[in-house]
C-alpha positions as CSV (number, residue, x, y, z in Angstrom):
1,M,62.5,44.1,-27.1
2,S,59.3,42.2,-26.5
3,S,58.9,40.0,-23.5
4,T,56.4,37.3,-22.9
5,V,54.6,38.0,-19.6
6,L,52.2,35.9,-17.7
7,Y,49.5,37.9,-15.9
8,M,47.7,35.9,-13.4
9,S,45.5,36.5,-10.4
10,M,46.2,33.8,-7.7
11,S,44.9,33.3,-4.2
12,L,47.3,33.1,-1.3
13,D,47.1,29.5,-1.3
14,G,48.1,29.2,-5.0
15,F,44.8,28.7,-6.8
16,I,43.9,30.5,-10.0
17,A,40.3,29.1,-10.1
18,G,38.0,27.7,-7.4
19,P,36.6,24.1,-7.3
20,N,34.0,22.9,-9.8
21,E,35.3,24.5,-13.0
22,S,33.2,23.9,-16.1
23,P,32.5,25.7,-19.4
24,D,29.7,27.5,-17.6
25,N,31.7,28.2,-14.4
26,G,35.1,29.1,-15.9
27,L,36.5,30.4,-12.7
28,G,35.0,27.7,-10.5
29,D,33.2,28.3,-7.2
30,G,34.5,31.5,-5.6
31,G,37.0,32.1,-8.3
32,Y,35.5,35.4,-9.4
33,R,36.9,36.9,-6.2
34,L,40.4,36.6,-7.8
35,H,39.4,39.3,-10.3
36,T,37.6,41.8,-8.3
37,W,40.6,44.0,-8.3
38,V,40.3,44.6,-12.0
39,L,36.6,43.5,-13.0
40,P,34.4,45.3,-13.8
41,D,36.6,48.3,-13.5
42,P,40.1,48.6,-11.9
43,G,39.4,52.1,-10.7
44,E,42.4,54.4,-10.2
45,G,45.8,54.1,-8.7
46,V,48.1,51.0,-8.8
47,N,45.5,48.6,-10.0
48,R,44.7,50.8,-13.0
49,Q,48.5,51.1,-13.7
50,V,48.8,47.4,-13.8
51,H,45.6,46.9,-15.9
52,D,46.9,49.5,-18.3
53,E,50.2,47.7,-18.7
54,F,48.7,44.4,-19.7
55,M,46.2,46.2,-22.0
56,A,49.2,47.8,-23.8
57,T,50.5,44.4,-24.9
58,G,50.8,43.6,-28.6
59,A,49.6,40.1,-28.7
60,V,47.9,37.5,-26.5
61,I,48.7,33.9,-25.9
62,A,46.1,31.7,-24.1
63,G,45.2,28.1,-23.7
64,R,41.8,26.8,-24.9
65,G,40.7,26.4,-21.2
66,T,41.1,30.1,-20.8
67,F,40.0,31.4,-24.2
68,E,36.8,29.3,-24.7
69,P,35.1,29.8,-21.3
70,A,35.8,33.6,-21.7
71,G,33.7,33.4,-25.0
72,G,37.0,34.1,-26.9
73,W,36.7,37.7,-25.7
74,G,34.4,38.4,-28.5
75,G,37.3,37.8,-31.0
76,D,39.3,40.8,-29.7
77,H,41.0,40.6,-26.3
78,H,42.1,44.3,-26.6
79,G,42.9,46.8,-29.2
80,G,42.8,44.5,-32.2
81,V,45.8,42.5,-31.2
82,P,46.2,38.9,-32.5
83,I,45.3,36.0,-30.2
84,Y,47.1,32.7,-30.3
85,V,45.4,29.8,-28.7
86,L,47.3,26.7,-27.7
87,S,45.0,23.7,-28.2
88,R,45.1,20.0,-29.2
89,H,41.8,20.6,-30.7
90,P,40.7,22.4,-33.8
91,A,39.2,26.0,-33.5
92,P,35.5,25.8,-32.8
93,D,33.2,26.9,-35.5
94,W,32.1,30.1,-33.6
95,T,35.6,31.5,-34.1
96,A,35.5,31.3,-37.9
97,D,34.7,35.0,-38.4
98,W,37.5,36.2,-36.1
99,P,40.5,37.0,-38.1
100,L,42.6,37.8,-34.9
101,V,42.3,34.3,-33.5
102,H,44.9,31.7,-34.4
103,Y,44.6,28.2,-33.0
104,G,47.7,25.8,-32.8
105,N,49.5,23.2,-30.8
106,D,53.1,24.3,-31.1
107,P,54.1,26.6,-28.2
108,D,57.4,27.5,-30.0
109,A,55.7,28.7,-33.1
110,A,52.9,30.4,-31.2
111,F,55.3,32.4,-29.0
112,A,57.5,33.2,-32.0
113,E,54.6,34.4,-34.0
114,A,53.2,36.4,-31.0
115,K,56.4,38.2,-30.3
116,K,56.7,39.1,-34.0
117,A,53.2,40.4,-34.1
118,A,53.7,42.3,-30.8
119,G,56.9,44.1,-32.1
120,D,58.3,46.2,-29.3
121,A,55.2,45.6,-27.1
122,N,55.1,42.7,-24.7
123,V,53.0,39.5,-25.2
124,L,50.2,38.9,-22.6
125,V,50.1,35.2,-21.5
126,H,47.0,33.6,-20.0
127,G,46.2,30.3,-18.4
128,A,47.7,27.9,-16.1
129,A,48.4,25.2,-18.6
130,T,49.9,27.6,-21.1
131,A,52.1,29.1,-18.3
132,Q,53.3,25.5,-17.3
133,R,54.1,24.6,-21.0
134,A,55.8,27.8,-21.6
135,L,57.9,27.6,-18.4
136,A,58.9,24.0,-19.3
137,A,59.9,25.1,-22.8
138,G,61.8,28.2,-21.7
139,L,59.4,30.5,-23.5
140,L,58.2,32.6,-20.6
141,D,60.2,35.7,-19.8
142,E,58.3,37.2,-16.8
143,L,55.4,36.4,-14.4
144,E,53.1,39.1,-13.0
145,I,51.2,37.5,-10.1
146,H,48.4,39.4,-8.7
147,L,48.2,38.0,-5.2
148,I,44.8,38.1,-3.7
149,P,44.3,38.0,0.1
150,V,41.9,35.1,0.1
151,L,42.3,31.3,0.7
152,L,40.2,29.4,-1.7
153,G,41.1,26.0,-0.2
154,S,40.8,24.0,-3.4
155,G,40.6,24.4,-7.2
156,R,43.2,24.8,-9.9
157,R,46.7,25.6,-8.8
158,L,48.9,27.7,-11.1
159,F,52.1,25.7,-10.8
160,E,50.5,22.3,-10.0
161,N,51.9,20.4,-13.0
162,L,55.1,22.1,-14.0
163,G,57.1,18.9,-14.6
164,I,60.4,20.8,-14.6
165,G,63.2,21.1,-12.0
166,Q,63.7,24.1,-9.8
167,R,63.3,27.3,-11.7
168,Q,65.0,30.5,-10.3
169,L,63.0,33.9,-10.5
170,E,64.3,37.4,-9.9
171,R,61.9,39.7,-8.2
172,I,61.8,42.9,-10.3
173,R,58.7,44.7,-8.8
174,V,56.3,44.8,-5.9
175,L,53.2,47.0,-6.1
176,H,50.7,47.3,-3.4
177,G,47.3,47.7,-5.0
178,E,44.0,48.8,-3.8
179,D,41.7,46.2,-2.0
180,G,44.6,44.3,-0.6
181,V,46.0,42.9,-3.9
182,T,49.8,42.7,-4.2
183,H,51.2,42.7,-7.8
184,L,54.4,40.7,-7.8
185,R,56.7,40.7,-11.0
186,F,59.3,38.2,-11.5
187,R,61.9,37.6,-14.4
188,V,62.5,34.0,-15.2
189,R,66.2,33.3,-14.9
């Protein structure tokens, strides 16, 4: 059965982007450091295993703040899977010729459609705001946090604005990747 899984690189002090985020600086100052374990190439070993897992997902859900600064991944995140973008704004004109991209503001509908499209594969979830909305609505099944051994000091925190009470997690996996990254996987209970 399909699960919705947040895959997110995070600094040890809880940031998923550095300060001064903008459309031209989507990861903020110093934020690229959070992705050096996977970009431009994850290499071999544990990091490759984790990369291959999220690239085997059957659909993607992302927020506009993740999708648009990434250039919409050129209309295809990976393997021709559908991309559901949560946004209060209409799709930008530059996405008009991308049949895989679906904009909407209803998390319940987006998650249901993504799970249906993914079939037996998992759904890859991207973005802090999307993760927060999904957790609050009970739509997120698992979290895969790629913990990076760096302190950014400021920026955007992953769990800053949850707006929910305590949420219990069950640790289901810990993998020690190359370059100091620790991949932590939790099931939302």
